[in-house]
C-alpha positions in Angstrom: -125.3 67.1 -21.7 -123.5 69.1 -24.3 -119.8 68.7 -24.3 -117.7 71.7 -23.4 -115.0 72.5 -25.9 -111.7 73.9 -24.5 -109.7 76.5 -26.5 -106.2 78.0 -26.1 -106.2 81.4 -24.4 -103.2 82.5 -26.6 -104.2 81.5 -30.1 -107.8 80.3 -29.6 -106.9 76.9 -31.0 -108.6 73.8 -29.8 -106.8 72.2 -26.8 -106.0 68.6 -26.7 -105.6 66.4 -23.6 -102.3 64.8 -22.8 -103.1 61.6 -21.0 -99.6 60.9 -19.7 -99.2 64.3 -17.9 -103.0 64.8 -17.5 -102.6 68.3 -18.9 -104.0 70.1 -21.9 -101.9 71.6 -24.6 -102.3 73.6 -27.8 -100.9 71.8 -30.9 -100.6 75.2 -32.7 -98.6 77.3 -30.3 -97.3 74.4 -28.2 -98.5 75.9 -25.0 -99.6 73.7 -22.0 -102.6 74.8 -20.2 -103.6 73.7 -16.6 -107.3 73.7 -16.1 -108.9 73.0 -12.8 -111.6 70.6 -13.5 -114.9 70.3 -11.6 -116.2 66.9 -10.7 -118.8 67.2 -13.4 -116.2 68.1 -16.0 -114.1 65.1 -15.0 -117.1 62.8 -15.3 -117.9 64.3 -18.7 -114.4 63.7 -19.9 -114.4 60.1 -18.8 -117.7 59.5 -20.5 -116.6 61.1 -23.7 -113.4 59.2 -23.8 -115.2 56.0 -23.1 -117.6 56.5 -26.0 -114.8 57.4 -28.3 -112.9 54.3 -27.4 -115.9 52.0 -28.0 -116.4 53.4 -31.5 -112.8 53.1 -32.3 -112.7 49.5 -31.0 -115.7 48.5 -33.0 -114.2 50.0 -36.1 -110.9 48.3 -35.6 -112.6 45.0 -34.8 -114.4 45.0 -38.2 -111.2 45.7 -40.0 -109.3 43.1 -38.1 -111.6 40.2 -38.9 -111.4 40.8 -42.6 -107.6 41.3 -42.5 -107.1 38.2 -40.3 -109.0 36.0 -42.7 -106.9 37.2 -45.6 -103.7 36.9 -43.7 -104.5 33.3 -42.7 -105.0 32.3 -46.3 -101.7 33.9 -47.3 -99.8 32.3 -44.4 -101.1 28.8 -45.2 -100.0 29.1 -48.8 -96.5 30.2 -47.8 -96.1 27.4 -45.3 -97.2 24.9 -47.9 -94.6 26.2 -50.4 -91.8 26.1 -47.8 -92.6 22.5 -46.9 -92.4 21.5 -50.5 -89.0 23.3 -51.0 -87.6 21.8 -47.8 -88.6 18.3 -48.7 -87.0 18.6 -52.1 -83.7 20.0 -50.5 -83.6 17.2 -48.0 -84.0 14.6 -50.6 -81.2 16.1 -52.7 -78.9 16.4 -49.7 -79.5 12.8 -48.6 -78.6 11.7 -52.1 -75.4 13.8 -52.3 -73.8 13.2 -48.8 -72.6 9.6 -49.3 -71.1 10.6 -52.6 -69.4 13.6 -51.0 -68.1 11.5 -48.1 -66.7 8.9 -50.5 -65.1 11.6 -52.6 -63.6 13.4 -49.6 -62.2 10.1 -48.2 -60.8 9.2 -51.6 -59.2 12.5 -52.1 -57.7 12.6 -48.5 -56.1 9.1 -48.8 -55.3 8.9 -52.5 -51.4 8.9 -51.7 -51.6 7.2 -48.2 -51.2 3.7 -47.0 -53.4 2.1 -44.3 -51.2 0.1 -41.9 -52.2 -3.6 -42.0 -50.5 -4.3 -38.6 -49.7 -2.4 -35.4 -46.1 -1.3 -34.5 -45.6 -4.2 -32.1 -46.1 -6.7 -34.8 -43.2 -5.5 -36.8 -40.8 -5.9 -33.8 -39.1 -9.1 -32.6 -38.7 -10.2 -36.2 -35.7 -10.5 -38.4 -35.1 -7.1 -39.9 -35.4 -8.4 -43.5 -38.9 -9.9 -42.8 -40.0 -6.5 -41.4 -38.6 -4.8 -44.4 -40.6 -7.0 -46.8 -43.8 -6.5 -44.8 -43.5 -2.7 -45.0 -42.4 -2.7 -48.6 -45.4 -4.9 -49.6 -47.6 -2.4 -47.8 -46.4 0.2 -50.2 -43.8 2.2 -48.4 -40.8 3.2 -50.6 -38.7 5.2 -48.1 -37.4 2.5 -45.8 -34.0 2.7 -44.0 -32.1 0.6 -41.3 -30.9 1.9 -38.0 -28.2 -0.5 -36.8 -26.9 -0.4 -33.2 -23.7 -2.2 -32.4 -24.4 -2.8 -28.7 -25.0 -6.5 -28.2 -22.9 -8.5 -25.8 -21.6 -11.9 -26.7 -24.2 -13.4 -24.5 -26.9 -11.6 -26.5 -25.8 -12.9 -29.9 -29.2 -14.6 -30.4 -30.8 -11.1 -30.6 -28.6 -10.1 -33.5 -30.7 -8.8 -36.5 -33.9 -8.8 -34.4 -36.0 -5.6 -34.9 -36.3 -3.6 -31.7 -38.3 -0.7 -33.0 -40.1 0.6 -36.2 -40.9 4.2 -36.6 -42.9 5.9 -39.3 -42.3 9.7 -39.4 -41.2 9.3 -35.8 -44.3 7.5 -34.6 -43.2 4.3 -32.8 -46.6 3.3 -31.4 -48.9 3.4 -34.4 -51.9 1.0 -34.4 -53.5 -1.2 -37.1 -55.4 1.0 -39.6 -53.3 4.1 -39.1 -52.8 6.0 -42.3 -49.4 7.2 -43.4 -48.1 8.9 -46.5 -46.6 6.5 -49.0 -43.4 8.5 -48.9 -43.2 8.6 -45.1 -39.8 8.0 -43.6 -39.7 4.4 -42.2 -36.9 3.4 -39.9 -36.2 -0.2 -38.9 -34.0 -0.4 -35.8 -32.1 -3.6 -34.9 -28.9 -4.5 -32.9 -25.8 -6.4 -33.8 -22.8 -7.6 -31.8 -20.5 -4.9 -30.4 -17.1 -5.4 -32.2 -15.4 -4.6 -28.9 -17.2 -7.5 -27.2 -16.2 -10.2 -29.7 -13.4 -11.3 -27.2 -15.8 -11.5 -24.2 -15.3 -14.6 -22.0 -18.0 -16.8 -20.5 -18.0 -16.7 -16.7 -17.2 -20.3 -15.5 -19.0 -19.8 -12.1 -22.0 -17.9 -10.8 -21.5 -15.3 -8.0 -23.1 -17.7 -5.6 -20.7 -20.5 -6.5 -17.7 -18.2 -5.9 -18.6 -17.4 -2.3 -16.9 -19.9 0.1 -14.2 -20.9 -2.3 -10.5 -20.3 -1.5 -9.2 -17.2 -3.1 -6.2 -19.0 -4.7 -8.5 -21.7 -6.3 -10.9 -19.0 -7.6 -8.2 -16.9 -9.1 -6.7 -20.0 -10.8 -10.2 -20.9 -12.3 -10.7 -17.3 -13.6 -7.3 -17.1 -15.1 -7.8 -20.4 -16.9 -11.0 -18.9 -18.4 -9.0 -16.0 -19.7 -9.7 -13.2 -17.3 -6.6 -11.0 -16.7 -7.7 -8.1 -14.5 -8.2 -9.7 -11.1 -7.8 -7.7 -7.9 -7.8 -8.8 -4.3 -9.5 -6.9 -1.5 -8.0 -8.3 1.7 -9.7 -7.8 5.0 -7.3 -8.6 7.8 -9.7 -9.0 10.7 -9.6 -12.7 11.6 -8.6 -13.9 15.0 -7.1 -17.3 15.7 -10.6 -18.6 16.6 -11.4 -18.2 12.9 -8.1 -18.9 11.3 -9.7 -21.7 9.3 -11.5 -18.9 7.4 -8.2 -17.5 6.1 -8.4 -17.0 2.3 -12.1 -17.8 2.0 -14.0 -15.6 -0.5 -16.9 -13.6 1.0 -17.7 -11.3 -2.0 -16.9 -11.1 -5.7 -17.8 -8.4 -8.2 -17.3 -8.2 -12.0 -17.3 -4.6 -13.2 -19.1 -3.7 -10.0 -21.8 -6.3 -10.7 -22.2 -8.7 -7.7 -25.0 -10.8 -9.2 -24.0 -12.9 -12.2 -24.6 -16.3 -13.5 -22.5 -19.1 -15.0 -22.3 -18.5 -18.8 -22.6 -14.7 -18.6 -20.2 -13.0 -20.9 -17.7 -10.3 -19.7 -14.8 -8.5 -21.4 -11.4 -10.1 -21.0 -10.2 -7.0 -19.1 -13.3 -6.9 -16.8 -12.3 -5.7 -13.3 -12.9 -8.7 -11.0 -12.6 -7.8 -7.3 -12.3 -10.7 -4.9 -12.9 -10.0 -1.2 -11.5 -12.5 1.3 -10.3 -12.4 4.9 -6.9 -13.0 6.5 -5.5 -12.9 10.0 -5.5 -9.6 11.7 -1.7 -8.8 12.0 -2.4 -7.6 15.5 -3.9 -11.0 16.3 -1.3 -13.3 14.7 0.4 -13.4 18.1 -2.7 -14.3 19.9 -2.3 -16.6 22.9 -4.4 -19.4 24.2 -5.5 -19.1 27.8 -4.2 -22.2 29.6 -7.2 -22.9 31.8 -10.3 -21.6 33.5 -9.9 -18.8 36.1 -11.0 -21.0 39.0 -8.3 -23.6 38.3 -5.6 -21.0 39.4 -7.2 -19.8 42.7 -5.4 -20.8 45.9 -2.3 -21.9 44.0 1.1 -20.3 44.6 1.6 -17.2 42.5 4.7 -18.7 40.9 2.8 -21.6 39.5 0.2 -19.3 38.0 2.9 -17.0 36.7 4.8 -19.8 35.0 1.6 -21.2 33.5 0.7 -18.0 31.8 4.3 -17.3 30.8 4.6 -20.8 29.5 1.5 -20.1 27.3 3.3 -17.1 25.8 1.9 -14.2 27.9 4.5 -11.5 28.4 2.4 -8.8 30.2 2.2 -10.6 33.5 1.5 -8.2 36.4 1.9 -9.3 40.0 -0.3 -7.5 42.6 1.0 -8.5 46.0 -1.3 -7.9 49.0 1.0 -7.2 52.0 -1.5 -8.3 54.5 0.0 -11.4 56.1 0.1 -11.6 59.9 2.9 -13.1 62.0 1.4 -16.5 62.0 0.2 -16.6 58.4 3.6 -17.5 56.8 2.0 -20.6 55.2 -0.3 -18.4 53.1 2.6 -16.4 51.6 2.2 -16.4 47.8 -1.4 -17.8 47.7 -3.4 -16.5 44.7 -6.7 -14.7 45.4 -7.6 -13.4 42.0 -6.4 -13.9 38.4 -7.7 -11.7 35.6 -7.0 -11.5 31.8 -7.6 -8.0 30.4 -9.7 -7.2 33.4 -11.9 -10.3 33.2 -11.5 -12.3 36.4 -14.1 -15.0 35.3 -12.4 -16.0 32.0 -12.6 -19.4 30.4 -9.7 -21.5 29.4 -8.6 -22.4 25.9 -9.8 -19.1 24.4 -7.6 -17.0 22.1 -6.7 -13.5 23.3 -4.3 -10.8 22.0 -0.7 -11.4 22.6 -0.4 -8.2 24.5 -3.1 -9.1 27.0 -2.5 -8.2 30.6 -2.6 -11.0 33.2 -3.0 -9.7 36.8 -2.2 -12.1 39.6 -3.4 -10.9 43.0 -1.8 -12.8 45.9 -0.9 -12.5 49.5 2.7 -11.7 50.4 5.1 -10.5 53.0 6.8 -7.2 52.7 9.7 -7.3 50.2 12.7 -5.9 52.1 15.7 -5.2 50.0 17.3 -2.1 51.5 21.0 -2.5 52.6 21.1 -6.1 51.4 23.7 -7.2 48.9 22.6 -6.5 45.3 23.6 -10.0 44.1 21.2 -11.5 46.6 18.4 -9.1 45.5 19.1 -9.8 41.9 18.4 -13.5 42.5 15.2 -12.7 44.4 13.9 -10.4 41.6 14.5 -13.1 39.0 12.8 -15.6 41.2 9.9 -13.1 41.4 9.5 -13.4 37.7 11.5 -10.5 36.2 13.2 -11.6 33.0 15.3 -8.5 32.9 17.3 -7.2 35.9 19.8 -4.5 35.6 22.4 -3.6 38.3 23.8 -0.1 38.4 26.8 0.7 40.6 26.5 4.2 42.1 30.3 4.7 42.6 29.5 6.8 45.6 31.6 5.4 48.4 34.7 6.8 49.8 37.4 4.7 51.5 35.8 5.2 54.9 32.4 3.8 53.6 33.9 0.7 52.1 31.6 -1.5 54.4 28.6 -0.4 52.3 30.1 -1.8 49.1 27.5 -3.8 47.2 24.5 -2.9 49.4 21.3 -2.0 47.7 20.4 1.7 47.7 17.1 1.3 45.7 15.2 -1.1 43.3 13.1 0.7 40.6 10.7 -0.5 38.1 9.6 1.9 35.3 11.2 4.8 37.3 9.3 4.0 40.5 10.5 2.5 43.7 9.5 -1.2 44.0 8.2 -0.8 47.5 5.9 2.0 46.3 4.3 0.0 43.5 0.8 -1.6 43.8 1.4 -3.6 40.7 4.6 -5.2 39.5 5.0 -5.5 35.7 7.3 -8.5 35.1 7.8 -7.4 31.5 9.6 -4.3 32.8 13.2 -4.1 33.7 14.0 -4.1 37.4 16.9 -1.7 38.1 19.0 -2.3 41.2 21.1 0.6 42.3 23.8 -0.3 44.7 26.7 1.4 46.5 30.2 1.0 45.2 33.5 2.6 45.5 34.1 5.8 43.7 35.7 5.6 40.3 37.8 8.2 38.6 36.2 10.1 35.8 37.8 10.9 32.5 39.9 13.8 34.0 40.3 12.3 37.4 42.9 10.1 39.1 42.1 7.2 41.5 44.7 7.0 44.3 46.1 3.5 44.5 48.8 4.3 47.2 48.3 6.3 50.3 50.6 9.1 51.5 52.0 6.7 54.1 52.7 4.0 51.4 54.7 6.5 49.4 56.7 8.0 52.3 60.3 6.7 52.6 60.5 5.4 49.0 62.9 6.8 46.5 61.4 10.0 45.2 62.0 9.0 41.5 60.0 5.8 42.1 57.2 7.8 43.7 57.1 10.3 40.8 56.8 7.3 38.4 53.9 5.8 40.5 52.1 9.2 40.5 52.6 9.5 36.8 51.2 6.1 36.2 48.2 7.0 38.3 47.5 9.8 35.8 48.8 13.0 37.4 50.2 15.4 34.8 51.6 18.3 37.1 54.3 16.6 39.3 57.2 18.4 40.7 60.0 17.4 43.2 61.5 19.5 45.9 64.9 18.7 47.5 64.8 19.5 51.2 68.6 19.7 51.7 68.0 18.6 55.3 70.7 16.0 55.5 74.2 16.6 57.1 75.2 13.0 57.9 72.4 10.8 56.5 72.1 8.5 59.5 68.4 9.0 60.3 67.1 9.5 56.7 68.5 8.3 53.5 69.3 10.6 50.6 66.6 10.9 47.9 63.9 9.2 50.1 60.5 10.8 50.1 59.7 12.9 53.2 56.2 14.0 52.1 53.9 14.0 49.0 51.4 16.8 48.6 48.4 16.4 46.2 46.6 19.7 45.8 47.8 20.7 49.3 46.6 17.4 50.8 49.5 15.4 52.5 47.2 12.8 54.2 45.5 11.3 51.2 44.3 7.6 51.3 43.9 4.8 48.8 40.6 5.4 47.0 40.7 9.1 47.1 40.1 10.9 43.8 41.7 14.0 42.5 41.7 16.0 39.3 44.6 14.8 37.1 45.9 18.4 36.6 46.2 19.4 40.3 49.7 20.2 41.5 51.6 17.3 43.0 54.8 18.0 45.0 57.2 15.3 46.1 59.5 16.5 48.9 62.6 14.3 49.5 65.6 14.3 51.8 68.9 15.5 50.3 72.3 16.8 51.5 72.9 20.5 51.6 74.9 21.7 48.6 78.3 23.1 49.0 78.1 26.9 49.7 79.0 29.0 46.7 79.5 32.6 46.2 77.2 32.6 43.3 74.6 35.4 43.7 70.9 34.5 43.4 69.4 35.0 40.0 68.0 38.4 39.2 64.4 37.3 39.4 64.8 35.1 42.4 64.8 35.6 46.2 67.1 33.8 48.7 65.5 32.7 51.9 67.2 34.2 55.0 65.2 32.2 57.6 64.6 28.5 57.6 61.2 27.0 58.0 61.9 26.2 61.6 62.9 29.8 62.3 59.7 31.1 60.8 57.6 28.8 62.9 58.8 30.5 66.0 57.2 33.8 65.0 53.6 35.1 64.9 52.0 34.9 61.5 52.1 38.8 61.2 55.9 38.7 61.9 56.4 35.9 59.5 54.5 37.6 56.7 56.4 40.8 57.3 59.8 39.0 57.2 58.9 37.2 53.9 57.8 40.4 52.3 61.0 42.1 53.5 62.9 39.3 51.8 61.2 40.4 48.5 58.4 37.9 48.1 55.3 39.4 46.6 52.7 36.6 46.8 52.4 36.0 50.6 49.1 35.2 52.3 48.1 34.1 55.8 45.7 31.2 56.5 43.9 30.8 59.9 43.6 27.1 60.9 40.9 27.6 63.6 42.3 24.7 65.6 42.4 26.1 69.1 39.7 24.8 71.4 39.4 23.7 75.0 42.3 21.5 76.0 44.6 22.7 73.3 48.0 24.1 74.1 48.7 26.1 70.9 49.5 29.8 71.2 47.1 31.9 69.2 48.6 33.5 66.1 51.6 31.2 66.3 52.9 29.9 63.0 52.3 26.3 62.5 54.0 25.9 59.1 55.0 27.9 56.0 54.4 26.4 52.6 56.5 27.6 49.7 55.6 26.3 46.4 53.8 23.3 48.1 56.7 22.4 50.3 57.1 23.0 54.1 60.8 22.1 54.2 63.2 24.8 53.0 66.6 26.1 54.3 68.4 29.3 54.5 69.7 30.5 51.1 67.1 28.4 49.2 66.2 30.5 46.1 62.6 30.8 44.9 60.8 32.9 42.4 59.8 36.4 43.6 56.1 35.7 42.9 56.0 32.1 44.2 52.9 31.3 46.3 53.7 31.4 50.1 51.1 30.4 52.6 51.6 31.1 56.3 49.4 28.8 58.3 48.8 29.8 61.9 46.9 28.6 65.0 43.6 30.4 65.7 40.5 30.0 67.7 37.5 28.1 66.3 34.7 30.5 65.1 
């Protein structure tokens, strides 16, 4: 079959087939043409292409065989030449490497020194020996670093090398290279000049424990130590008084572990700790016996046993539970306790202020209205070491029978009968009745009104003055005409603050008004007028008592007196025969006895006392 040739519809050029896009295109006008192929055309194209490919392949195969043979020969020649060149290069390189390595090593270390020894071998030697070793090795820049820090106990280490550094390297090993001019430092220690006076410790810390403080201090001072301080712990009781002064701890410059021969500065601070008696326990007391040895004894025996041992805080606890027929059990001890312990053991030390309580059976202690001296004896018998008696000074003359009787017994401000516990260390205070006593501004009456009546008025005024009264006046009654029944100048009445019936033992203020009225003859009548500021009485006291109180007050005011007042007595009751409002007495200037023509000051106090009914 003849092949069909396809041409371009635009330029009539021959179309070529594009296998990738499976389209035809004109290489001249660059136009793509899409041709609908028939099955025959498609088979024809495939056959044509296949034939073409076969021819091309055959042609290329012939050419390839020839070129391959030529190329193989060329490649073999090239490989042979490369192998020869490589062999020659390797031989030359092998010959030059050792020489280069040697030269490089020589060049790198031409000014260096190889260390013959490690750093540790240069230490713990005398610094001069180390210097010689390093100098012999070739180093020329060597210096010493001297540290003055050795104690006297470390003198053996003086001059011994502690460190060698080369350019700051202190841990170099054998074979290490260093520059010949490297800085080499040799460090060693010498004795600290400040420690030349150090002292050897005569004892170890263990040897010091258990010694007496005074002995240890003496030993240390003999060795030369001067700065010794004591730390005293006051905590021992009498049970351990044999431990007083025994050393329990020692430190030297705060170091508690040291050995004999260790060196310390002369001024090292040495602190010695030891124990002494607790000041609060110095007065400790030994319990006299076991608790059960005191039971069923009389409380007085137990009390005396503890007081005899030195106990001061003994407390009695009476149980008022005895019946009528149990008198034989009075005072029998039931319980004894020391600081609350009622099962204590004897011969043990306890604080001096320990409290001993004794519980015992007892009758009621009755002390009211008994003589204080009797109760004082009983309280001391009970066990009180201090009993104080206080007089109350509260009795008047009418209550003299109560003198000396007990009003109360108090312990620590409480009534003894109200106490459950009686502290024998306290003071028992007995307050008892006694006659009143005059105070600083008071007068105690030593003579009654009856005692003074009838005596010479001057003597009475002296007695009253000696008693302490400061405001005493006398009033002449001028009531005598013959002098047969009453003697002249004898006392008729003494009035103390208006009281004319005072008794011995009464107490008055010393400044109250005291008036002594005495009998005297009437003076001869004179024509002398009364003083300008005075008033003459125109009615006697008897005359005024015949009037009612209103009439008497009116008469006195008519006379010219200005200070007149009435006082109801309230003394009229059943069976009385007084007339109501009748004057009982008139008191002028404290006196009830005055006569006609007696002259008194116009403002003198006048009291008209009259009978009246009780309210």
